[in-house]
C-alpha atoms as a printed R data frame, in Angstrom:
    type eleno elety resid chain resno       x       y       z
1   ATOM     1    CA   MET     A     1  -3.748  17.876  -4.012
2   ATOM     2    CA   ASP     A     2  -2.130  21.032  -5.527
3   ATOM     3    CA   LYS     A     3   1.365  19.850  -5.276
4   ATOM     4    CA   LYS     A     4   2.964  17.608  -7.636
5   ATOM     5    CA   THR     A     5   6.390  15.949  -8.757
6   ATOM     6    CA   ILE     A     6   7.284  14.399 -11.900
7   ATOM     7    CA   SER     A     7   7.846  10.564 -12.146
8   ATOM     8    CA   ARG     A     8  10.783   9.314 -14.389
9   ATOM     9    CA   ASP     A     9   8.380   8.715 -17.433
10  ATOM    10    CA   GLY     A    10   6.878  12.170 -16.988
11  ATOM    11    CA   THR     A    11   3.802  11.143 -15.042
12  ATOM    12    CA   PRO     A    12   2.856  14.205 -12.535
13  ATOM    13    CA   ILE     A    13   2.523  12.441  -9.249
14  ATOM    14    CA   ALA     A    14   0.128  14.833  -6.811
15  ATOM    15    CA   TYR     A    15   1.217  14.865  -2.865
16  ATOM    16    CA   GLU     A    16   0.688  16.517   0.244
17  ATOM    17    CA   ARG     A    17   3.284  16.823   3.052
18  ATOM    18    CA   TYR     A    18   2.162  17.294   6.784
19  ATOM    19    CA   GLY     A    19   4.739  18.458   9.241
20  ATOM    20    CA   ASP     A    20   8.669  19.304   8.812
21  ATOM    21    CA   GLY     A    21  10.544  16.491  10.305
22  ATOM    22    CA   PRO     A    22  12.169  13.672   8.793
23  ATOM    23    CA   THR     A    23  10.353  12.329   5.459
24  ATOM    24    CA   VAL     A    24   7.926   9.412   5.758
25  ATOM    25    CA   VAL     A    25   6.155   8.621   2.381
26  ATOM    26    CA   LEU     A    26   2.905   6.907   2.966
27  ATOM    27    CA   VAL     A    27   1.603   4.335   0.355
28  ATOM    28    CA   GLY     A    28  -1.901   3.363   0.144
29  ATOM    29    CA   GLY     A    29  -3.270   0.294  -0.739
30  ATOM    30    CA   ALA     A    30  -6.189  -0.880  -3.361
31  ATOM    31    CA   MET     A    31  -8.965   1.750  -3.796
32  ATOM    32    CA   CYS     A    32  -7.191   4.340  -1.981
33  ATOM    33    CA   THR     A    33  -5.981   7.778  -2.494
34  ATOM    34    CA   GLY     A    34  -3.636   9.877  -0.838
35  ATOM    35    CA   ALA     A    35  -6.798  11.376   1.131
36  ATOM    36    CA   THR     A    36  -7.198   7.936   2.954
37  ATOM    37    CA   LEU     A    37  -4.151   8.380   4.677
38  ATOM    38    CA   ALA     A    38  -4.133  11.778   5.433
39  ATOM    39    CA   PRO     A    39  -5.652  11.203   9.106
40  ATOM    40    CA   LEU     A    40  -2.362   9.080   9.776
41  ATOM    41    CA   ALA     A    41  -0.369  11.702   8.124
42  ATOM    42    CA   GLN     A    42  -1.717  14.250  10.475
43  ATOM    43    CA   ALA     A    43  -1.110  12.206  13.567
44  ATOM    44    CA   LEU     A    44   2.756  11.845  12.691
45  ATOM    45    CA   SER     A    45   3.219  15.461  11.715
46  ATOM    46    CA   ASP     A    46   4.394  16.588  15.013
47  ATOM    47    CA   ARG     A    47   7.516  14.635  14.534
48  ATOM    48    CA   PHE     A    48   7.724  13.868  10.666
49  ATOM    49    CA   GLY     A    49   7.155  15.211   7.510
50  ATOM    50    CA   ALA     A    50   4.321  12.729   6.641
51  ATOM    51    CA   VAL     A    51   3.667  12.837   2.739
52  ATOM    52    CA   THR     A    52   0.810  11.134   1.333
53  ATOM    53    CA   TYR     A    53   0.176  10.932  -2.403
54  ATOM    54    CA   ASP     A    54  -2.303   9.771  -5.163
55  ATOM    55    CA   ARG     A    55  -0.707   6.630  -6.701
56  ATOM    56    CA   ARG     A    56  -0.492   6.814 -10.503
57  ATOM    57    CA   GLY     A    57  -4.200   6.365 -12.096
58  ATOM    58    CA   ARG     A    58  -5.792   7.800  -9.146
59  ATOM    59    CA   GLY     A    59  -6.923  11.356  -7.714
60  ATOM    60    CA   ASP     A    60  -4.910  14.176  -9.039
61  ATOM    61    CA   SER     A    61  -2.206  12.112 -10.533
62  ATOM    62    CA   GLY     A    62  -1.379  11.160 -13.696
63  ATOM    63    CA   ASP     A    63  -0.959   7.959 -15.662
64  ATOM    64    CA   THR     A    64   1.071   6.526 -18.612
65  ATOM    65    CA   ALA     A    65   1.152   3.491 -20.380
66  ATOM    66    CA   PRO     A    66   2.246   0.754 -20.424
67  ATOM    67    CA   PHE     A    67   2.082   0.064 -16.766
68  ATOM    68    CA   ALA     A    68   4.873  -1.858 -14.894
69  ATOM    69    CA   VAL     A    69   5.615  -2.228 -11.087
70  ATOM    70    CA   ASP     A    70   8.759  -0.202 -11.747
71  ATOM    71    CA   ARG     A    71   6.850   2.904 -12.647
72  ATOM    72    CA   GLU     A    72   5.227   2.907  -9.106
73  ATOM    73    CA   VAL     A    73   8.580   2.309  -7.771
74  ATOM    74    CA   GLU     A    74   9.801   5.338  -9.788
75  ATOM    75    CA   ASP     A    75   7.009   7.321  -8.770
76  ATOM    76    CA   ILE     A    76   8.298   6.675  -4.824
77  ATOM    77    CA   ALA     A    77  11.859   7.380  -5.726
78  ATOM    78    CA   ALA     A    78  10.510  11.181  -7.115
79  ATOM    79    CA   LEU     A    79   8.591  11.654  -4.005
80  ATOM    80    CA   ILE     A    80  11.780  10.785  -1.909
81  ATOM    81    CA   ASP     A    81  13.964  13.126  -4.246
82  ATOM    82    CA   ALA     A    82  11.731  15.857  -3.816
83  ATOM    83    CA   PHE     A    83  12.191  15.890  -0.096
84  ATOM    84    CA   GLY     A    84  15.991  15.677   0.335
85  ATOM    85    CA   GLY     A    85  16.888  12.236  -1.216
86  ATOM    86    CA   ASN     A    86  16.218  10.061   1.982
87  ATOM    87    CA   ALA     A    87  12.897   8.781   3.363
88  ATOM    88    CA   ALA     A    88  11.358   5.980   5.489
89  ATOM    89    CA   LEU     A    89   8.275   4.195   3.907
90  ATOM    90    CA   TYR     A    90   5.011   2.941   5.257
91  ATOM    91    CA   GLY     A    91   2.697   0.883   3.196
92  ATOM    92    CA   ILE     A    92  -0.503  -0.611   4.236
93  ATOM    93    CA   SER     A    93  -2.200  -3.846   2.281
94  ATOM    94    CA   SER     A    94  -1.047  -3.998  -1.137
95  ATOM    95    CA   GLY     A    95   0.663  -0.675  -0.575
96  ATOM    96    CA   GLY     A    96   3.116  -2.499   1.724
97  ATOM    97    CA   ALA     A    97   4.023  -4.847  -1.264
98  ATOM    98    CA   LEU     A    98   4.810  -1.824  -3.001
99  ATOM    99    CA   ALA     A    99   6.880  -0.299  -0.203
100 ATOM   100    CA   LEU     A   100   8.993  -3.299   0.269
101 ATOM   101    CA   GLU     A   101   9.618  -3.653  -3.465
102 ATOM   102    CA   ALA     A   102  10.855  -0.049  -3.758
103 ATOM   103    CA   THR     A   103  12.992  -0.736  -0.739
104 ATOM   104    CA   ALA     A   104  14.417  -4.009  -2.298
105 ATOM   105    CA   SER     A   105  15.157  -2.033  -5.468
106 ATOM   106    CA   GLY     A   106  17.694   0.008  -3.838
107 ATOM   107    CA   LEU     A   107  15.683   3.223  -3.252
108 ATOM   108    CA   PRO     A   108  17.221   5.435  -0.450
109 ATOM   109    CA   VAL     A   109  14.888   4.247   2.330
110 ATOM   110    CA   ARG     A   110  15.844   4.412   6.049
111 ATOM   111    CA   GLU     A   111  13.389   1.793   7.180
112 ATOM   112    CA   VAL     A   112  10.095   0.360   6.176
113 ATOM   113    CA   ALA     A   113   6.946  -0.600   7.931
114 ATOM   114    CA   VAL     A   114   4.040  -2.303   6.660
115 ATOM   115    CA   TYR     A   115   0.554  -3.075   8.026
116 ATOM   116    CA   GLU     A   116  -1.208  -6.516   7.077
117 ATOM   117    CA   THR     A   117   0.087  -6.921   3.496
118 ATOM   118    CA   PRO     A   118  -2.213  -9.760   2.503
119 ATOM   119    CA   PHE     A   119   0.326 -12.307   1.149
120 ATOM   120    CA   ALA     A   120  -0.899 -15.956   0.675
121 ATOM   121    CA   VAL     A   121   0.570 -18.149   3.415
122 ATOM   122    CA   ASP     A   122  -0.626 -21.661   1.973
123 ATOM   123    CA   GLU     A   123  -1.111 -23.121  -1.464
124 ATOM   124    CA   GLY     A   124  -5.032 -22.580  -1.195
125 ATOM   125    CA   ALA     A   125  -4.782 -18.954  -0.840
126 ATOM   126    CA   ALA     A   126  -2.311 -18.970  -3.519
127 ATOM   127    CA   LYS     A   127  -4.525 -20.554  -5.849
128 ATOM   128    CA   GLY     A   128  -7.538 -18.299  -4.974
129 ATOM   129    CA   ARG     A   129  -5.126 -15.041  -5.825
130 ATOM   130    CA   ALA     A   130  -4.186 -16.708  -9.303
131 ATOM   131    CA   GLU     A   131  -7.901 -16.998 -10.046
132 ATOM   132    CA   TYR     A   132  -8.653 -13.702  -8.946
133 ATOM   133    CA   THR     A   133  -5.727 -12.411 -11.198
134 ATOM   134    CA   GLU     A   134  -7.525 -14.135 -14.180
135 ATOM   135    CA   ARG     A   135 -10.968 -12.816 -13.398
136 ATOM   136    CA   LEU     A   136  -9.732  -9.259 -12.648
137 ATOM   137    CA   THR     A   137  -7.832  -9.353 -16.013
138 ATOM   138    CA   GLU     A   138 -10.969 -10.435 -18.042
139 ATOM   139    CA   LEU     A   139 -13.465  -7.986 -16.198
140 ATOM   140    CA   LEU     A   140 -10.820  -5.000 -16.987
141 ATOM   141    CA   GLY     A   141 -10.391  -6.123 -20.411
142 ATOM   142    CA   GLN     A   142 -14.165  -5.725 -21.060
143 ATOM   143    CA   ASP     A   143 -13.958  -2.310 -19.110
144 ATOM   144    CA   ARG     A   144 -16.527  -3.799 -16.693
145 ATOM   145    CA   ARG     A   145 -15.211  -1.615 -13.797
146 ATOM   146    CA   GLY     A   146 -18.147  -2.128 -11.353
147 ATOM   147    CA   ASP     A   147 -17.666  -5.755 -11.746
148 ATOM   148    CA   ALA     A   148 -14.071  -5.390 -11.282
149 ATOM   149    CA   VAL     A   149 -14.493  -3.360  -7.871
150 ATOM   150    CA   GLU     A   150 -17.400  -6.259  -6.684
151 ATOM   151    CA   LEU     A   151 -14.726  -8.716  -7.450
152 ATOM   152    CA   PHE     A   152 -12.020  -6.982  -5.411
153 ATOM   153    CA   MET     A   153 -14.636  -6.384  -2.400
154 ATOM   154    CA   THR     A   154 -15.682 -10.125  -2.385
155 ATOM   155    CA   LEU     A   155 -12.025 -10.816  -2.175
156 ATOM   156    CA   VAL     A   156 -11.576  -9.020   0.655
157 ATOM   157    CA   GLY     A   157 -14.490 -10.427   2.349
158 ATOM   158    CA   THR     A   158 -17.072  -7.661   2.075
159 ATOM   159    CA   PRO     A   159 -20.556  -9.249   2.540
160 ATOM   160    CA   PRO     A   160 -22.804  -9.199  -0.408
161 ATOM   161    CA   GLN     A   161 -25.558  -6.868   1.055
162 ATOM   162    CA   MET     A   162 -22.851  -4.493   1.766
163 ATOM   163    CA   ILE     A   163 -21.296  -4.617  -1.690
164 ATOM   164    CA   SER     A   164 -25.088  -3.866  -2.965
165 ATOM   165    CA   GLY     A   165 -25.311  -0.649  -0.474
166 ATOM   166    CA   VAL     A   166 -21.922   0.620  -1.787
167 ATOM   167    CA   ARG     A   167 -23.132   0.194  -5.325
168 ATOM   168    CA   MET     A   168 -26.009   2.289  -4.825
169 ATOM   169    CA   SER     A   169 -23.813   5.062  -2.737
170 ATOM   170    CA   HIS     A   170 -22.425   8.327  -3.886
171 ATOM   171    CA   ALA     A   171 -19.022   6.847  -3.591
172 ATOM   172    CA   TRP     A   172 -19.762   4.182  -6.246
173 ATOM   173    CA   PRO     A   173 -18.616   6.442  -9.167
174 ATOM   174    CA   GLY     A   174 -15.311   7.325  -7.388
175 ATOM   175    CA   MET     A   175 -14.477   3.639  -7.174
176 ATOM   176    CA   GLU     A   176 -15.336   2.728 -10.534
177 ATOM   177    CA   ALA     A   177 -13.159   5.684 -11.659
178 ATOM   178    CA   ILE     A   178  -9.949   4.154 -10.335
179 ATOM   179    CA   ALA     A   179 -10.878   0.436 -10.919
180 ATOM   180    CA   PRO     A   180  -8.260  -0.235 -13.517
181 ATOM   181    CA   THR     A   181  -5.603   0.287 -10.714
182 ATOM   182    CA   LEU     A   182  -6.803  -2.599  -9.164
183 ATOM   183    CA   ALA     A   183  -4.524  -4.288 -11.780
184 ATOM   184    CA   TYR     A   184  -1.698  -2.203 -10.577
185 ATOM   185    CA   ASP     A   185  -2.303  -3.523  -6.901
186 ATOM   186    CA   ASN     A   186  -2.167  -6.796  -8.148
187 ATOM   187    CA   ALA     A   187   0.682  -6.682 -10.015
188 ATOM   188    CA   ALA     A   188   2.427  -5.501  -6.653
189 ATOM   189    CA   MET     A   189   1.352  -8.613  -5.182
190 ATOM   190    CA   GLY     A   190   3.293 -10.600  -7.440
191 ATOM   191    CA   ASP     A   191   2.092 -14.121  -7.424
192 ATOM   192    CA   GLY     A   192   0.461 -13.498  -4.114
193 ATOM   193    CA   ARG     A   193   2.941 -15.330  -2.016
194 ATOM   194    CA   VAL     A   194   5.638 -13.574   0.192
195 ATOM   195    CA   PRO     A   195   8.507 -12.810  -2.035
196 ATOM   196    CA   ARG     A   196  11.130 -14.264   0.018
197 ATOM   197    CA   GLU     A   197  13.921 -13.489  -2.231
198 ATOM   198    CA   ARG     A   198  13.146  -9.884  -2.783
199 ATOM   199    CA   LEU     A   199  12.583  -9.509   1.019
200 ATOM   200    CA   ALA     A   200  16.187 -11.290   1.656
201 ATOM   201    CA   ALA     A   201  17.612  -7.814  -0.334
202 ATOM   202    CA   VAL     A   202  15.929  -5.347   2.143
203 ATOM   203    CA   THR     A   203  18.952  -4.668   4.577
204 ATOM   204    CA   VAL     A   204  17.089  -1.795   6.259
205 ATOM   205    CA   PRO     A   205  15.073  -2.263   9.620
206 ATOM   206    CA   VAL     A   206  11.402  -3.634   8.496
207 ATOM   207    CA   LEU     A   207   8.495  -3.719  10.993
208 ATOM   208    CA   SER     A   208   5.549  -5.906   9.852
209 ATOM   209    CA   ILE     A   209   2.185  -5.097  11.810
210 ATOM   210    CA   ALA     A   210  -0.754  -6.712  11.985
211 ATOM   211    CA   GLY     A   211  -4.144  -6.173  14.065
212 ATOM   212    CA   ASP     A   212  -4.757  -8.904  16.611
213 ATOM   213    CA   ALA     A   213  -8.741  -8.978  16.038
214 ATOM   214    CA   SER     A   214  -7.623  -9.655  12.219
215 ATOM   215    CA   PRO     A   215  -7.947 -13.141  10.517
216 ATOM   216    CA   GLU     A   216  -5.173 -15.107  11.798
217 ATOM   217    CA   TRP     A   217  -3.926 -15.725   7.934
218 ATOM   218    CA   MET     A   218  -3.069 -11.748   8.030
219 ATOM   219    CA   ARG     A   219  -1.210 -12.136  11.041
220 ATOM   220    CA   ALA     A   220   0.700 -15.074   9.610
221 ATOM   221    CA   ALA     A   221   1.197 -13.453   6.624
222 ATOM   222    CA   ALA     A   222   2.619 -10.323   8.683
223 ATOM   223    CA   ARG     A   223   4.731 -12.791  10.639
224 ATOM   224    CA   THR     A   224   6.342 -14.239   7.446
225 ATOM   225    CA   VAL     A   225   7.336 -10.718   6.085
226 ATOM   226    CA   ALA     A   226   9.239 -10.028   9.081
227 ATOM   227    CA   GLU     A   227  10.907 -13.391   9.304
228 ATOM   228    CA   ALA     A   228  11.918 -13.073   5.417
229 ATOM   229    CA   ALA     A   229  13.530  -9.871   6.195
230 ATOM   230    CA   PRO     A   230  17.195  -9.885   7.241
231 ATOM   231    CA   ASP     A   231  16.316  -7.085  10.045
232 ATOM   232    CA   GLY     A   232  12.584  -7.724  10.278
233 ATOM   233    CA   SER     A   233  10.618  -7.388  13.621
234 ATOM   234    CA   TYR     A   234   6.729  -8.287  14.017
235 ATOM   235    CA   ARG     A   235   4.191  -6.653  16.123
236 ATOM   236    CA   THR     A   236   0.231  -6.849  16.647
237 ATOM   237    CA   LEU     A   237  -1.819  -3.837  17.587
238 ATOM   238    CA   GLU     A   238  -4.628  -4.866  20.024
239 ATOM   239    CA   GLY     A   239  -7.970  -4.572  18.974
240 ATOM   240    CA   GLN     A   240  -7.370  -3.659  15.545
241 ATOM   241    CA   THR     A   241  -8.517  -5.099  12.309
242 ATOM   242    CA   HIS     A   242  -7.507  -4.177   8.742
243 ATOM   243    CA   MET     A   243  -9.096  -0.944   9.137
244 ATOM   244    CA   VAL     A   244  -6.770   0.097  11.579
245 ATOM   245    CA   ASP     A   245  -7.155   3.240  13.610
246 ATOM   246    CA   PRO     A   246  -4.651   6.000  12.732
247 ATOM   247    CA   GLN     A   247  -4.308   7.203  16.488
248 ATOM   248    CA   VAL     A   248  -3.264   3.335  17.519
249 ATOM   249    CA   LEU     A   249  -0.912   2.966  14.523
250 ATOM   250    CA   ALA     A   250   0.825   6.461  14.496
251 ATOM   251    CA   PRO     A   251   2.577   5.870  18.126
252 ATOM   252    CA   VAL     A   252   4.005   2.709  16.892
253 ATOM   253    CA   LEU     A   253   5.281   3.981  13.863
254 ATOM   254    CA   ALA     A   254   6.569   7.202  15.228
255 ATOM   255    CA   GLU     A   255   8.667   4.850  17.812
256 ATOM   256    CA   PHE     A   256  10.273   2.694  14.819
257 ATOM   257    CA   PHE     A   257  10.953   5.811  12.484
258 ATOM   258    CA   GLY     A   258  12.115   7.658  15.705
259 ATOM   259    CA   LYS     A   259  15.043   5.126  16.108
260 ATOM   260    CA   LYS     A   260  17.179   6.808  13.178
261 ATOM   261    CA   GLY     A   261  15.216   9.522  12.507
């Protein structure tokens, strides 16, 4: 990415824009860069100006210590400001939690859509998130980046044999390079539970989406997000999992964003 805007704390944030319509900023999840969402941006580009970006600490973007979720909200604010001061947001997985927090923080957002933001829906899951946070903090504190990536992959249900294969692949060094940002995504998720009070502050339309082939807890989390937002709606996509097909997702987002865009 050769285009950059400067966030409030001076951090350069690299981005690409696809299309010339109303701005939609796409927020990636853990271990993602802006390139991860490029296919979705391209699928939206006939109607919208879809903006992908490298979240701080990834790709061509910079990073500035100390980290706080507020800094990532300011990154989104800088992108919105760069394109006229008004945008819709879409976030996938933990990127959805960040998109919702940015909207609750009062940024000039028209509407926000999220896909399978992995909030805990019961106490057992919340306890598991707390244990993950403790172990992740320990591994990153020891700069054991590969083990931190493996911990995350285990959390999301990647089979051990697949993790072993990825460790030997050409992609592994890049994954280790952005491993510290796993803490950023974890921070965006808060205590892991649905942030009902923050969602109550989101007054713009919220669309919470899940794949009907995803685990039931993912769908339950997506439903709960929609129920907690004052103007929330819930939708499932037939045959989709967490690895959602951009060609299936794009028309749903276009319909939602097009109502006011």
